[in-house]
C-alpha positions as CSV (number, residue, x, y, z in Angstrom):
1,X,0.1,-0.1,0.3
2,X,1.1,3.4,-1.1
3,X,2.4,5.9,1.8
4,X,-0.4,8.8,0.8
5,X,-2.9,5.5,0.6
6,X,-2.5,4.8,4.0
7,X,-2.6,8.4,5.1
8,X,-5.9,8.9,3.6
9,X,-7.7,5.4,5.4
10,X,-6.0,6.4,8.8
11,X,-7.5,10.2,8.4
12,X,-10.7,8.5,7.6
13,X,-11.0,5.9,10.4
14,X,-10.1,9.0,13.0
15,X,-12.8,11.0,11.2
16,X,-15.0,7.6,11.9
17,X,-13.7,7.5,15.4
18,X,-14.5,10.8,16.1
19,X,-17.7,11.5,15.0
20,X,-19.0,8.5,16.5
21,X,-18.3,9.8,19.7
22,X,-20.1,13.0,19.3
23,X,-22.7,12.4,17.3
24,X,-26.0,12.8,18.1
25,X,-28.6,10.2,17.4
26,X,-31.8,10.7,15.3
27,X,-33.8,8.0,17.6
28,X,-33.2,10.4,20.8
29,X,-36.6,11.4,21.6
30,X,-37.5,14.3,23.1
31,X,-41.0,15.2,24.5
32,X,-41.5,18.9,25.8
33,X,-44.5,20.1,27.4
34,X,-45.6,23.7,28.7
35,X,-47.7,24.0,31.1
36,X,-50.2,27.0,31.5
37,X,-50.3,28.2,35.3
38,X,-51.2,31.4,34.9
39,X,-54.3,31.1,37.1
40,X,-57.9,33.0,37.0
41,X,-58.9,31.1,34.3
42,X,-57.2,32.7,32.1
43,X,-56.1,31.0,28.4
44,X,-52.6,31.2,26.7
45,X,-52.3,30.9,22.7
46,X,-49.5,28.6,21.5
47,X,-48.0,28.5,18.1
48,X,-45.0,26.7,18.0
49,X,-42.9,24.9,15.1
50,X,-39.0,23.9,14.3
51,X,-37.9,24.6,10.4
52,X,-39.7,21.8,9.3
53,X,-43.0,20.9,11.6
54,X,-45.5,23.4,12.5
55,X,-47.6,22.6,15.1
56,X,-50.3,24.9,14.3
57,X,-52.7,27.3,17.0
58,X,-53.2,25.3,20.5
59,X,-55.8,27.3,22.9
60,X,-54.6,26.0,26.0
61,X,-56.8,26.7,29.3
62,X,-55.6,27.5,32.5
63,X,-54.0,24.2,34.4
64,X,-53.3,22.4,31.0
65,X,-50.6,21.6,29.2
66,X,-49.6,20.9,25.6
67,X,-46.9,18.7,24.6
68,X,-44.7,17.1,21.7
69,X,-42.6,14.6,20.5
70,X,-39.4,14.3,18.5
71,X,-36.5,13.1,17.4
72,X,-33.5,15.5,17.5
73,X,-31.3,15.6,14.2
74,X,-28.1,13.9,13.8
75,X,-26.0,17.0,13.6
76,X,-27.6,18.5,17.0
77,X,-29.4,21.6,15.2
78,X,-33.0,20.8,16.3
79,X,-34.7,24.2,17.2
80,X,-38.6,24.8,18.5
81,X,-40.2,27.6,18.9
82,X,-43.3,29.2,20.1
83,X,-45.1,32.3,19.8
84,X,-47.6,33.2,22.5
85,X,-49.9,35.4,23.4
86,X,-52.4,36.0,26.8
87,X,-54.0,38.4,28.1
88,X,-51.4,40.7,29.4
89,X,-48.9,39.7,26.9
90,X,-49.8,40.2,22.9
91,X,-46.8,38.1,21.7
92,X,-43.4,36.6,23.0
93,X,-41.3,34.5,21.2
94,X,-39.0,31.7,23.3
95,X,-37.2,28.9,22.5
96,X,-38.8,25.7,23.6
97,X,-36.3,23.8,22.6
98,X,-32.7,24.0,21.2
99,X,-30.4,21.4,21.3
100,X,-27.4,23.3,22.3
101,X,-28.9,24.9,24.8
102,X,-31.2,21.6,26.5
103,X,-29.6,18.1,25.4
104,X,-27.6,18.5,29.1
105,X,-30.5,20.3,31.2
106,X,-33.7,18.5,29.9
107,X,-32.1,15.6,27.5
108,X,-35.4,13.3,27.0
109,X,-38.3,15.7,28.6
110,X,-38.3,19.4,28.6
111,X,-40.8,20.9,31.0
112,X,-42.1,24.9,30.9
113,X,-44.1,26.5,32.9
114,X,-46.1,29.6,31.9
115,X,-47.0,31.6,35.3
116,X,-47.7,35.5,35.4
117,X,-44.7,36.3,36.3
118,X,-42.6,35.1,33.2
119,X,-41.3,30.9,32.3
120,X,-39.8,28.4,33.9
121,X,-37.6,25.9,32.9
122,X,-37.3,22.3,34.9
123,X,-33.9,21.3,34.9
124,X,-33.8,18.1,34.7
125,X,-30.4,17.4,36.3
126,X,-31.7,19.1,39.6
127,X,-34.8,18.7,39.5
128,X,-35.8,22.4,40.4
129,X,-37.7,25.0,38.3
130,X,-35.7,27.9,37.2
131,X,-37.2,31.5,36.2
132,X,-36.0,31.5,32.4
133,X,-38.1,34.1,30.8
134,X,-39.4,37.4,31.9
135,X,-42.6,38.7,30.0
136,X,-40.9,42.6,28.5
137,X,-43.0,45.3,29.1
């Protein structure tokens, strides 16, 4: 075998090993849920989507939740974002799942709680609800 062919083969083997160590498997299922805890019977209107999937507009009653399942893409760039509206907030945009932020924080279950003061996210590593977003305005 020629030296240049051997170098190319070794480089390919190294690349395969590195990519298998850092790749995201497309069968990694994640469940995202958004809970309406606004209180006083206030409804929450959500419209969540990714680049490829539009989940449509959802009306979530007080005390209810909306959720969906998906597989993380192999590139680790999965992003689901939501626009929400309720009585006191006419438009709010947030990332419900962003792989770079959430792959360790919520691994297979990403839970969000919408309250009168803002949005809390459940940290799967600590088990604590963390305040994530204030309502602007």
